[in-house]
FIZAVEX-916421 format. One record per residue: residue in one letter; x, y, z of N, C-alpha, C in turn. Coordinates in nm, 3 decimals, m for minus. Atoms other than C-alpha are relative to their C-alpha. Example, Ala and Ser with C-alpha at 12.3 -4.5 7.8 and 13.67 -1.06 7.14 Angstrom:
% residues 2
('A' (0.089 m0.119 0.000) (1.230 m0.450 0.780) (0.090 0.120 0.000)),
('S' (m0.082 m0.119 m0.006) (1.367 m0.106 0.714) (m0.077 0.109 0.073)),
END
This chain:
% residues 115
('X' (0.080 m0.120 0.000) (0.000 0.000 0.000) (0.085 0.128 0.000)),
('X' (m0.089 m0.116 m0.004) (0.305 0.230 0.021) (0.116 m0.023 m0.096)),
('X' (m0.102 0.038 0.098) (0.499 0.179 m0.305) (0.128 0.084 0.008)),
('X' (m0.121 m0.083 m0.008) (0.737 0.474 m0.258) (0.088 m0.044 0.117)),
('X' (m0.076 0.045 m0.117) (0.840 0.356 0.090) (0.062 m0.138 m0.028)),
('X' (m0.051 0.133 0.034) (0.879 m0.001 m0.039) (0.121 0.013 m0.093)),
('X' (m0.112 m0.021 0.092) (1.102 0.120 m0.324) (0.122 0.055 0.075)),
('X' (m0.111 m0.055 m0.078) (1.315 0.323 m0.078) (0.066 m0.107 0.086)),
('X' (m0.054 0.107 m0.082) (1.356 0.022 0.151) (0.085 m0.094 m0.084)),
('X' (m0.076 0.091 0.086) (1.464 m0.209 m0.131) (0.128 0.065 m0.052)),
('X' (m0.120 m0.069 0.050) (1.704 0.051 m0.270) (0.101 0.021 0.110)),
('X' (m0.090 m0.018 m0.113) (1.850 0.115 0.074) (0.078 m0.129 0.029)),
('X' (m0.069 0.128 m0.018) (1.933 m0.257 0.105) (0.116 m0.011 m0.098)),
('X' (m0.105 0.006 0.102) (2.131 m0.235 m0.220) (0.107 0.106 0.028)),
('X' (m0.095 m0.110 m0.019) (2.291 0.106 m0.151) (0.092 m0.023 0.118)),
('X' (m0.078 0.023 m0.122) (2.409 m0.004 0.195) (0.059 m0.140 0.008)),
('X' (m0.057 0.135 0.007) (2.513 m0.356 0.085) (m0.043 m0.087 0.118)),
('X' (0.054 0.078 m0.113) (2.285 m0.521 0.344) (m0.038 m0.140 m0.051)),
('X' (0.026 0.139 0.039) (2.292 m0.898 0.302) (m0.083 m0.070 0.107)),
('X' (0.069 0.086 m0.096) (2.069 m1.158 0.465) (m0.135 0.050 0.048)),
('X' (0.130 m0.053 m0.045) (1.740 m0.965 0.485) (m0.112 m0.096 m0.042)),
('X' (0.126 0.064 0.031) (1.416 m1.158 0.506) (m0.107 0.065 0.086)),
('X' (0.111 m0.069 m0.064) (1.076 m1.031 0.611) (m0.091 m0.099 0.070)),
('X' (0.094 0.080 m0.077) (0.858 m1.181 0.885) (m0.127 0.082 0.016)),
('X' (0.126 m0.075 m0.002) (0.494 m1.076 0.856) (m0.113 m0.087 0.053)),
('X' (0.118 0.072 m0.048) (0.148 m1.173 0.975) (m0.124 0.083 m0.016)),
('X' (0.128 m0.070 m0.003) (m0.212 m1.066 1.023) (m0.062 0.021 m0.137)),
('X' (0.069 m0.007 0.129) (m0.323 m1.133 0.666) (m0.095 m0.119 m0.017)),
('X' (0.098 0.109 m0.005) (m0.533 m1.439 0.760) (0.030 m0.113 m0.098)),
('X' (m0.049 0.117 0.073) (m0.324 m1.691 0.565) (0.148 m0.013 0.032)),
('X' (m0.144 0.022 m0.017) (0.022 m1.845 0.600) (0.059 m0.022 m0.138)),
('X' (m0.056 0.014 0.134) (0.249 m1.812 0.300) (0.148 0.033 m0.003)),
('X' (m0.138 m0.034 0.034) (0.597 m1.792 0.157) (m0.007 0.077 m0.131)),
('X' (m0.006 m0.082 0.122) (0.668 m1.521 m0.100) (0.144 0.039 m0.026)),
('X' (m0.129 m0.056 0.037) (0.974 m1.404 m0.288) (m0.030 0.131 m0.071)),
('X' (0.033 m0.133 0.049) (0.943 m1.029 m0.340) (0.110 0.053 m0.091)),
('X' (m0.095 m0.053 0.097) (1.110 m0.850 m0.630) (0.105 0.089 0.064)),
('X' (m0.107 m0.084 m0.055) (1.447 m0.689 m0.557) (0.011 0.133 m0.074)),
('X' (m0.043 m0.120 0.073) (1.576 m0.344 m0.644) (0.112 m0.043 m0.093)),
('X' (m0.108 0.031 0.092) (1.829 m0.338 m0.927) (0.130 m0.023 0.077)),
('X' (m0.123 0.034 m0.069) (2.147 m0.510 m0.805) (m0.023 m0.072 0.132)),
('X' (0.032 0.065 m0.127) (1.967 m0.660 m0.507) (m0.036 m0.145 m0.019)),
('X' (0.042 0.139 0.002) (1.826 m1.002 m0.427) (m0.147 m0.007 0.036)),
('X' (0.140 0.020 m0.036) (1.474 m1.136 m0.399) (m0.015 m0.009 0.150)),
('X' (0.021 m0.002 m0.144) (1.341 m1.073 m0.050) (m0.104 m0.104 0.041)),
('X' (0.097 0.098 m0.049) (1.181 m1.375 0.116) (m0.093 0.064 0.103)),
('X' (0.099 m0.045 m0.097) (0.860 m1.293 0.302) (m0.065 m0.126 0.059)),
('X' (0.056 0.114 m0.072) (0.747 m1.544 0.565) (m0.117 0.051 0.082)),
('X' (0.120 m0.049 m0.066) (0.390 m1.487 0.678) (m0.063 m0.112 0.082)),
('X' (0.060 0.097 m0.089) (0.250 m1.671 0.978) (m0.132 0.053 0.054)),
('X' (0.133 m0.029 m0.051) (m0.125 m1.647 1.036) (m0.096 m0.088 m0.079)),
('X' (0.066 m0.030 m0.125) (m0.402 m1.733 1.120) (0.003 m0.122 0.092)),
('X' (0.007 0.110 m0.095) (m0.375 m1.944 1.430) (m0.139 m0.008 0.063)),
('X' (0.131 0.001 m0.064) (m0.713 m1.840 1.566) (m0.091 0.108 m0.056)),
('X' (0.088 m0.101 0.060) (m0.898 m1.619 1.317) (m0.050 m0.053 m0.134)),
('X' (0.056 0.042 0.128) (m1.083 m1.632 0.987) (0.111 m0.007 m0.107)),
('X' (m0.096 0.020 0.108) (m0.909 m1.718 0.658) (m0.034 0.092 m0.117)),
('X' (0.025 m0.098 0.105) (m0.864 m1.477 0.366) (0.017 m0.054 m0.141)),
('X' (m0.020 0.055 0.134) (m0.771 m1.700 0.072) (0.138 0.033 m0.056)),
('X' (m0.131 m0.019 0.062) (m0.447 m1.741 m0.121) (m0.016 0.076 m0.131)),
('X' (0.007 m0.082 0.121) (m0.370 m1.500 m0.405) (0.055 m0.070 m0.123)),
('X' (m0.058 0.076 0.111) (m0.164 m1.740 m0.621) (0.058 0.090 m0.109)),
('X' (m0.065 m0.084 0.099) (0.038 m1.466 m0.791) (0.145 m0.044 m0.020)),
('X' (m0.135 0.043 0.041) (0.391 m1.484 m0.936) (0.098 m0.010 0.116)),
('X' (m0.095 0.002 m0.109) (0.576 m1.410 m0.610) (m0.027 m0.105 0.107)),
('X' (0.038 0.095 m0.105) (0.392 m1.666 m0.400) (0.059 m0.138 m0.028)),
('X' (m0.058 0.134 0.014) (0.580 m1.992 m0.341) (m0.093 m0.107 0.055)),
('X' (0.092 0.093 m0.064) (0.341 m2.170 m0.102) (m0.099 0.079 0.084)),
('X' (0.101 m0.069 m0.081) (0.022 m2.077 0.080) (m0.094 m0.104 0.062)),
('X' (0.098 0.083 m0.070) (m0.212 m2.237 0.336) (m0.105 0.094 0.060)),
('X' (0.105 m0.089 m0.049) (m0.548 m2.079 0.413) (m0.129 m0.070 0.037)),
('X' (0.125 0.072 m0.022) (m0.803 m2.354 0.474) (m0.016 m0.055 0.141)),
('X' (0.004 0.050 m0.137) (m0.731 m2.420 0.843) (0.080 0.099 0.086)),
('X' (m0.081 m0.084 m0.088) (m0.540 m2.274 1.140) (0.145 m0.046 m0.008)),
('X' (m0.140 0.031 0.025) (m0.162 m2.255 1.094) (0.092 0.082 0.090)),
('X' (m0.107 m0.077 m0.064) (0.160 m2.145 1.260) (0.129 m0.031 m0.074)),
('X' (m0.126 0.017 0.070) (0.518 m2.113 1.141) (0.114 m0.022 0.098)),
('X' (m0.125 0.019 m0.073) (0.847 m2.241 1.273) (0.113 0.049 m0.088)),
('X' (m0.116 m0.051 0.074) (1.174 m2.074 1.172) (0.125 m0.045 0.074)),
('X' (m0.128 0.038 m0.060) (1.518 m2.222 1.234) (0.112 0.066 m0.079)),
('X' (m0.113 m0.067 0.060) (1.849 m2.051 1.167) (0.125 m0.084 0.023)),
('X' (m0.124 0.077 m0.007) (2.163 m2.251 1.089) (0.115 0.094 m0.029)),
('X' (m0.112 m0.092 0.017) (2.483 m2.051 1.137) (0.131 m0.072 m0.029)),
('X' (m0.121 0.077 0.025) (2.740 m2.330 1.100) (0.001 m0.053 m0.143)),
('X' (m0.009 0.058 0.134) (2.869 m2.466 0.769) (m0.054 0.095 m0.104)),
('X' (0.067 m0.084 0.100) (2.643 m2.328 0.497) (m0.121 0.066 0.067)),
('X' (0.110 m0.065 m0.073) (2.425 m2.071 0.679) (m0.129 0.004 m0.082)),
('X' (0.130 m0.007 0.065) (2.055 m2.086 0.600) (m0.111 0.014 0.103)),
('X' (0.122 m0.005 m0.078) (1.708 m2.022 0.733) (m0.095 m0.104 m0.059)),
('X' (0.103 0.093 0.044) (1.444 m2.294 0.717) (m0.130 0.042 0.066)),
('X' (0.133 m0.037 m0.050) (1.082 m2.184 0.750) (m0.096 m0.114 m0.032)),
('X' (0.096 0.107 0.019) (0.802 m2.436 0.794) (m0.137 0.046 0.046)),
('X' (0.139 m0.028 m0.035) (0.426 m2.388 0.792) (m0.062 m0.129 0.050)),
('X' (0.064 0.116 m0.061) (0.241 m2.626 1.023) (m0.148 0.027 0.021)),
('X' (0.141 m0.007 m0.037) (m0.128 m2.696 1.062) (m0.008 m0.001 0.152)),
('X' (0.019 m0.012 m0.145) (m0.266 m2.643 1.415) (0.038 m0.125 0.076)),
('X' (m0.030 0.127 m0.068) (m0.211 m3.012 1.496) (0.145 m0.044 m0.017)),
('X' (m0.141 0.030 0.017) (0.159 m2.999 1.402) (0.036 m0.065 m0.132)),
('X' (m0.028 0.061 0.129) (0.125 m3.149 1.054) (0.069 0.100 m0.092)),
('X' (m0.076 m0.086 0.090) (0.389 m2.999 0.822) (m0.075 0.018 m0.132)),
('X' (0.068 m0.031 0.126) (0.230 m2.824 0.522) (0.100 0.039 m0.109)),
('X' (m0.098 m0.050 0.097) (0.521 m2.646 0.350) (0.130 0.031 0.075)),
('X' (m0.129 m0.036 m0.057) (0.891 m2.589 0.410) (0.082 0.071 m0.107)),
('X' (m0.081 m0.077 0.094) (1.137 m2.345 0.250) (0.137 0.020 0.063)),
('X' (m0.138 m0.021 m0.042) (1.514 m2.355 0.289) (0.057 0.119 m0.078)),
('X' (m0.051 m0.122 0.062) (1.674 m2.015 0.221) (0.147 0.015 0.037)),
('X' (m0.142 m0.014 m0.029) (2.054 m2.021 0.196) (0.042 0.147 0.004)),
('X' (m0.053 m0.136 m0.007) (2.240 m1.706 0.299) (0.062 0.041 m0.132)),
('X' (m0.063 m0.031 0.129) (2.421 m1.729 m0.035) (m0.097 0.060 m0.101)),
('X' (0.100 m0.058 0.089) (2.092 m1.632 m0.207) (m0.045 0.139 0.044)),
('X' (0.040 m0.130 m0.055) (2.054 m1.319 0.007) (0.119 0.095 0.002)),
('X' (m0.121 m0.081 0.011) (2.355 m1.125 m0.119) (m0.018 0.108 m0.107)),
('X' (0.002 m0.110 0.097) (2.372 m0.784 m0.287) (0.111 m0.025 m0.102)),
('X' (m0.100 0.019 0.105) (2.554 m0.804 m0.620) (0.109 0.104 0.013)),
('X' (m0.111 m0.097 m0.012) (2.903 m0.646 m0.608) (0.003 0.100 m0.114)),
END
């Protein structure tokens, strides 16, 4: 809803050579993984959305940036960070009863501003 601010944020990541950024969001009444477009010279920004655990569902959008989405039940997300060896973040969407729905491994090597 704020395209100018979004553009400034993405450009600031590139201008300041900030590596390893991912976005944690919620309150959109669905759980999803998205890869958001980068600024020129930047990298795709992973967005990890965890909701709803106890509210109504809004439906998945199924657009180009969406990797996975769950909206037909109550969900939560687990995020683990591996700092040894090949650093990466693993995000997992679980149904309320603990059943794994989707998982996304995001290596730090993919979150690097181009030199």
